[in-house]
BADO-447831 format. One record per residue (C-alpha): residue in one letter; chain; y, x, z. Coordinates in steps of 0.5 Angstrom, whole numbers, plus 500, padded with zeros to 3 digits. Layout:
<atoms>
+--------+-------+-----+-----+-----+
| kolmar | marza |   y |   x |   z |
+--------+-------+-----+-----+-----+
|      A |     A |   Y |   X |   Z |
...
+--------+-------+-----+-----+-----+
</atoms>
This chain:
<atoms>
+--------+-------+-----+-----+-----+
| kolmar | marza |   y |   x |   z |
+--------+-------+-----+-----+-----+
|      M |     A | 514 | 106 | 705 |
|      Y |     A | 512 | 102 | 699 |
|      L |     A | 506 | 098 | 698 |
|      V |     A | 503 | 100 | 691 |
|      I |     A | 497 | 095 | 688 |
|      D |     A | 493 | 096 | 682 |
|      V |     A | 489 | 090 | 681 |
|      G |     A | 483 | 091 | 676 |
|      G |     A | 477 | 086 | 674 |
|      T |     A | 472 | 090 | 679 |
|      Y |     A | 476 | 093 | 684 |
|      T |     A | 483 | 093 | 687 |
|      K |     A | 486 | 100 | 689 |
|      Y |     A | 492 | 101 | 693 |
|      G |     A | 496 | 106 | 696 |
|      Y |     A | 502 | 107 | 701 |
|      Y |     A | 508 | 112 | 697 |
|      N |     A | 514 | 115 | 698 |
|      K |     A | 520 | 115 | 693 |
|      E |     A | 518 | 121 | 690 |
|      G |     A | 511 | 119 | 689 |
|      H |     A | 507 | 122 | 694 |
|      C |     A | 501 | 118 | 697 |
|      F |     A | 500 | 118 | 704 |
|      E |     A | 494 | 113 | 704 |
|      N |     A | 490 | 109 | 699 |
|      G |     A | 484 | 105 | 699 |
|      Q |     A | 480 | 100 | 695 |
|      F |     A | 476 | 093 | 695 |
|      E |     A | 473 | 088 | 691 |
|      T |     A | 478 | 084 | 687 |
|      I |     A | 478 | 077 | 689 |
|      K |     A | 476 | 072 | 684 |
|      T |     A | 475 | 066 | 687 |
|      N |     A | 482 | 063 | 687 |
|      R |     A | 489 | 064 | 687 |
|      M |     A | 490 | 063 | 695 |
|      A |     A | 485 | 068 | 697 |
|      F |     A | 487 | 073 | 692 |
|      Y |     A | 494 | 073 | 695 |
|      E |     A | 491 | 073 | 702 |
|      S |     A | 488 | 080 | 700 |
|      L |     A | 494 | 083 | 698 |
|      E |     A | 498 | 080 | 704 |
|      K |     A | 493 | 084 | 709 |
|      L |     A | 496 | 090 | 706 |
|      V |     A | 503 | 089 | 708 |
|      Q |     A | 505 | 094 | 714 |
|      Q |     A | 511 | 093 | 718 |
|      N |     A | 515 | 099 | 715 |
|      T |     A | 513 | 096 | 708 |
|      K |     A | 519 | 096 | 704 |
|      G |     A | 517 | 093 | 698 |
|      I |     A | 511 | 092 | 693 |
|      A |     A | 509 | 095 | 687 |
|      L |     A | 504 | 091 | 683 |
|      S |     A | 500 | 093 | 677 |
|      M |     A | 496 | 087 | 673 |
|      P |     A | 491 | 087 | 667 |
|      G |     A | 493 | 082 | 662 |
|      I |     A | 499 | 080 | 658 |
|      L |     A | 505 | 078 | 663 |
|      N |     A | 513 | 078 | 663 |
|      A |     A | 515 | 084 | 667 |
|      Q |     A | 522 | 081 | 668 |
|      T |     A | 520 | 074 | 670 |
|      G |     A | 513 | 076 | 673 |
|      E |     A | 510 | 070 | 670 |
|      M |     A | 502 | 071 | 668 |
|      L |     A | 502 | 069 | 660 |
|      A |     A | 494 | 071 | 659 |
|      V |     A | 489 | 074 | 664 |
|      T |     A | 482 | 073 | 662 |
|      L |     A | 479 | 077 | 668 |
|      L |     A | 483 | 073 | 673 |
|      P |     A | 484 | 066 | 669 |
|      F |     A | 486 | 062 | 676 |
|      L |     A | 493 | 067 | 675 |
|      N |     A | 494 | 064 | 668 |
|      H |     A | 502 | 061 | 668 |
|      H |     A | 503 | 063 | 675 |
|      N |     A | 509 | 067 | 677 |
|      I |     A | 506 | 072 | 681 |
|      K |     A | 512 | 076 | 683 |
|      E |     A | 516 | 070 | 685 |
|      E |     A | 510 | 067 | 689 |
|      L |     A | 508 | 074 | 692 |
|      Q |     A | 515 | 075 | 694 |
|      E |     A | 516 | 068 | 698 |
|      R |     A | 509 | 069 | 702 |
|      T |     A | 511 | 076 | 704 |
|      K |     A | 519 | 076 | 704 |
|      L |     A | 519 | 083 | 701 |
|      P |     A | 521 | 085 | 694 |
|      V |     A | 516 | 085 | 689 |
|      S |     A | 515 | 088 | 682 |
|      I |     A | 510 | 087 | 677 |
|      Q |     A | 508 | 090 | 670 |
|      N |     A | 502 | 091 | 666 |
|      D |     A | 497 | 096 | 668 |
|      A |     A | 496 | 100 | 662 |
|      K |     A | 504 | 100 | 662 |
|      C |     A | 504 | 102 | 669 |
|      A |     A | 499 | 108 | 667 |
|      A |     A | 504 | 110 | 661 |
|      L |     A | 510 | 110 | 666 |
|      G |     A | 506 | 114 | 671 |
|      E |     A | 504 | 119 | 666 |
|      M |     A | 511 | 119 | 663 |
|      W |     A | 514 | 120 | 670 |
|      Q |     A | 510 | 126 | 672 |
|      G |     A | 504 | 127 | 668 |
|      S |     A | 501 | 128 | 661 |
|      L |     A | 506 | 124 | 657 |
|      Q |     A | 512 | 128 | 660 |
|      N |     A | 517 | 129 | 654 |
|      M |     A | 513 | 126 | 649 |
|      S |     A | 517 | 122 | 644 |
|      N |     A | 511 | 118 | 640 |
|      A |     A | 505 | 116 | 644 |
|      F |     A | 499 | 111 | 646 |
|      M |     A | 496 | 110 | 652 |
|      L |     A | 489 | 108 | 653 |
|      V |     A | 486 | 105 | 659 |
|      F |     A | 478 | 104 | 660 |
|      G |     A | 476 | 099 | 666 |
|      S |     A | 473 | 092 | 666 |
|      G |     A | 477 | 092 | 659 |
|      I |     A | 481 | 096 | 655 |
|      G |     A | 489 | 097 | 656 |
|      G |     A | 494 | 099 | 651 |
|      T |     A | 501 | 101 | 651 |
|      I |     A | 506 | 104 | 645 |
|      I |     A | 511 | 109 | 647 |
|      M |     A | 516 | 110 | 641 |
|      N |     A | 522 | 115 | 642 |
|      G |     A | 521 | 116 | 649 |
|      E |     A | 521 | 109 | 651 |
|      L |     A | 515 | 103 | 652 |
|      V |     A | 515 | 098 | 647 |
|      D |     A | 515 | 091 | 649 |
|      S |     A | 515 | 085 | 644 |
|      P |     A | 518 | 078 | 645 |
|      R |     A | 511 | 075 | 647 |
|      H |     A | 509 | 082 | 651 |
|      K |     A | 503 | 083 | 646 |
|      A |     A | 505 | 089 | 643 |
|      G |     A | 500 | 095 | 644 |
|      E |     A | 494 | 090 | 647 |
|      V |     A | 489 | 094 | 643 |
|      G |     A | 483 | 091 | 647 |
|      C |     A | 485 | 084 | 644 |
|      L |     A | 483 | 087 | 637 |
|      L |     A | 477 | 084 | 633 |
|      A |     A | 472 | 089 | 629 |
|      P |     A | 466 | 088 | 625 |
|      E |     A | 460 | 087 | 628 |
|      T |     A | 455 | 088 | 622 |
|      L |     A | 457 | 092 | 616 |
|      D |     A | 457 | 086 | 612 |
|      Y |     A | 463 | 083 | 616 |
|      S |     A | 459 | 077 | 618 |
|      S |     A | 461 | 077 | 625 |
|      V |     A | 466 | 080 | 629 |
|      Y |     A | 467 | 083 | 636 |
|      N |     A | 472 | 083 | 641 |
|      I |     A | 474 | 091 | 643 |
|      S |     A | 476 | 090 | 650 |
|      K |     A | 469 | 086 | 652 |
|      S |     A | 465 | 091 | 648 |
|      D |     A | 468 | 098 | 648 |
|      S |     A | 471 | 098 | 655 |
|      G |     A | 469 | 103 | 661 |
|      I |     A | 465 | 098 | 664 |
|      A |     A | 461 | 096 | 658 |
|      L |     A | 460 | 103 | 656 |
|      I |     A | 457 | 104 | 663 |
|      R |     A | 453 | 098 | 663 |
|      D |     A | 450 | 100 | 656 |
|      L |     A | 448 | 107 | 658 |
|      S |     A | 445 | 105 | 665 |
|      Q |     A | 440 | 100 | 661 |
|      A |     A | 438 | 105 | 656 |
|      I |     A | 437 | 110 | 662 |
|      G |     A | 434 | 105 | 667 |
|      C |     A | 438 | 107 | 672 |
|      E |     A | 444 | 103 | 676 |
|      P |     A | 450 | 102 | 673 |
|      D |     A | 454 | 107 | 677 |
|      G |     A | 458 | 112 | 672 |
|      Q |     A | 457 | 118 | 676 |
|      I |     A | 449 | 117 | 676 |
|      V |     A | 450 | 115 | 668 |
|      F |     A | 453 | 121 | 666 |
|      Q |     A | 449 | 126 | 670 |
|      K |     A | 443 | 123 | 667 |
|      L |     A | 446 | 122 | 660 |
|      F |     A | 443 | 128 | 656 |
|      D |     A | 436 | 127 | 658 |
|      H |     A | 436 | 120 | 654 |
|      Q |     A | 436 | 120 | 647 |
|      E |     A | 438 | 113 | 646 |
|      A |     A | 443 | 113 | 651 |
|      R |     A | 446 | 119 | 647 |
|      Q |     A | 446 | 115 | 641 |
|      I |     A | 450 | 109 | 645 |
|      F |     A | 455 | 114 | 648 |
|      Q |     A | 456 | 118 | 641 |
|      A |     A | 457 | 111 | 637 |
|      F |     A | 462 | 109 | 643 |
|      C |     A | 466 | 115 | 642 |
|      R |     A | 466 | 115 | 635 |
|      R |     A | 469 | 108 | 635 |
|      I |     A | 475 | 110 | 640 |
|      A |     A | 476 | 116 | 635 |
|      M |     A | 477 | 111 | 629 |
|      L |     A | 481 | 107 | 633 |
|      I |     A | 486 | 113 | 635 |
|      Y |     A | 486 | 115 | 628 |
|      N |     A | 488 | 108 | 626 |
|      L |     A | 493 | 108 | 631 |
|      D |     A | 496 | 115 | 629 |
|      Y |     A | 498 | 113 | 622 |
|      L |     A | 501 | 106 | 625 |
|      F |     A | 505 | 110 | 630 |
|      D |     A | 506 | 117 | 628 |
|      L |     A | 503 | 120 | 635 |
|      D |     A | 505 | 126 | 639 |
|      A |     A | 499 | 124 | 644 |
|      V |     A | 494 | 119 | 646 |
|      S |     A | 492 | 119 | 653 |
|      I |     A | 486 | 116 | 656 |
|      G |     A | 486 | 113 | 663 |
|      G |     A | 481 | 109 | 667 |
|      G |     A | 475 | 111 | 671 |
|      I |     A | 471 | 114 | 666 |
|      S |     A | 477 | 119 | 664 |
|      A |     A | 475 | 124 | 669 |
|      Q |     A | 469 | 125 | 665 |
|      E |     A | 470 | 131 | 661 |
|      I |     A | 465 | 130 | 656 |
|      L |     A | 468 | 123 | 654 |
|      I |     A | 474 | 127 | 652 |
|      S |     A | 471 | 132 | 648 |
|      T |     A | 466 | 128 | 645 |
|      I |     A | 472 | 123 | 642 |
|      Q |     A | 476 | 129 | 640 |
|      E |     A | 470 | 132 | 636 |
|      E |     A | 469 | 125 | 633 |
|      F |     A | 476 | 125 | 631 |
|      Q |     A | 476 | 131 | 628 |
|      K |     A | 470 | 129 | 624 |
|      M |     A | 474 | 123 | 621 |
|      R |     A | 480 | 128 | 620 |
|      D |     A | 476 | 133 | 616 |
|      L |     A | 474 | 127 | 611 |
|      H |     A | 480 | 123 | 611 |
|      Q |     A | 486 | 126 | 613 |
|      E |     A | 493 | 125 | 609 |
|      D |     A | 497 | 130 | 612 |
|      D |     A | 497 | 136 | 617 |
|      H |     A | 499 | 133 | 623 |
|      Q |     A | 495 | 130 | 629 |
|      P |     A | 496 | 128 | 636 |
|      I |     A | 493 | 131 | 642 |
|      I |     A | 488 | 127 | 645 |
|      Q |     A | 487 | 128 | 653 |
|      A |     A | 486 | 125 | 659 |
|      C |     A | 491 | 122 | 664 |
|      T |     A | 494 | 127 | 669 |
|      F |     A | 493 | 122 | 674 |
|      L |     A | 486 | 119 | 671 |
|      N |     A | 485 | 113 | 675 |
|      G |     A | 491 | 113 | 679 |
|      A |     A | 496 | 113 | 674 |
|      N |     A | 497 | 106 | 674 |
|      L |     A | 499 | 106 | 682 |
|      L |     A | 504 | 112 | 680 |
|      G |     A | 507 | 108 | 674 |
|      A |     A | 507 | 101 | 678 |
|      L |     A | 511 | 105 | 683 |
|      H |     A | 516 | 108 | 678 |
|      H |     A | 517 | 101 | 675 |
|      Y |     A | 519 | 098 | 682 |
|      L |     A | 524 | 104 | 683 |
|      K |     A | 527 | 103 | 676 |
|      T |     A | 527 | 095 | 676 |
|      I |     A | 528 | 094 | 684 |
|      E |     A | 532 | 100 | 686 |
|      K |     A | 535 | 102 | 680 |
|      N |     A | 533 | 109 | 681 |
+--------+-------+-----+-----+-----+
</atoms>
């Protein structure tokens, strides 16, 4: 049995899997953000007697081969630490680590929406925005492991380009729920927000603008990478209205600006918020057990 852990900026999700990707038990808890030792202790508590190894999905820019965290804004106390080596030393178990968006892409390529896709892009909306490029059926990495990190892109905040904003901070799933809940006047709970969304004009406008920005991002990514598909993951990917509205906004741009006849499929991940876990397991099997 494999312990698979997906560390997020808000919650840490985990599950116990077999080699075929079947999950026997899962759960979540609030991500420890106080210090590195408390963070490791929260993961160690998940290890059971029959745990064969640990597959870890992490936010941020990291070297999956060595295990070093190069930049993780959501958990800065982990910066420049080798999580793979440190967790192996503490648990005496083999550990694999991979970026969360890359894990989501691997899971969907293994058993989900990106099977048999040549060129694709994975977008994951959570506490930030994760991105991964797939070219010729393989994940794209780069010497400094930044390729695909669309959450770090800057965009103009005003029409006169006098200031810019960070896409991951302003257009993440958490930011969308926060902005909608403030407009509606309810607690920042995704289920509640989407139930009340279309009863509030201001919230509808915020939501439409969000989907338009994501559609524009996808439009530009398609012309950079000639995509067969874009899969959207993270908690809000379960909201069908999100996917359909992004599709509608994308089509409006295509109608106005298209330069060719091809356009990518825009879809939710098959495994939604669980794609990261499945992909982390797949990465473990490919790198640790060489399956």
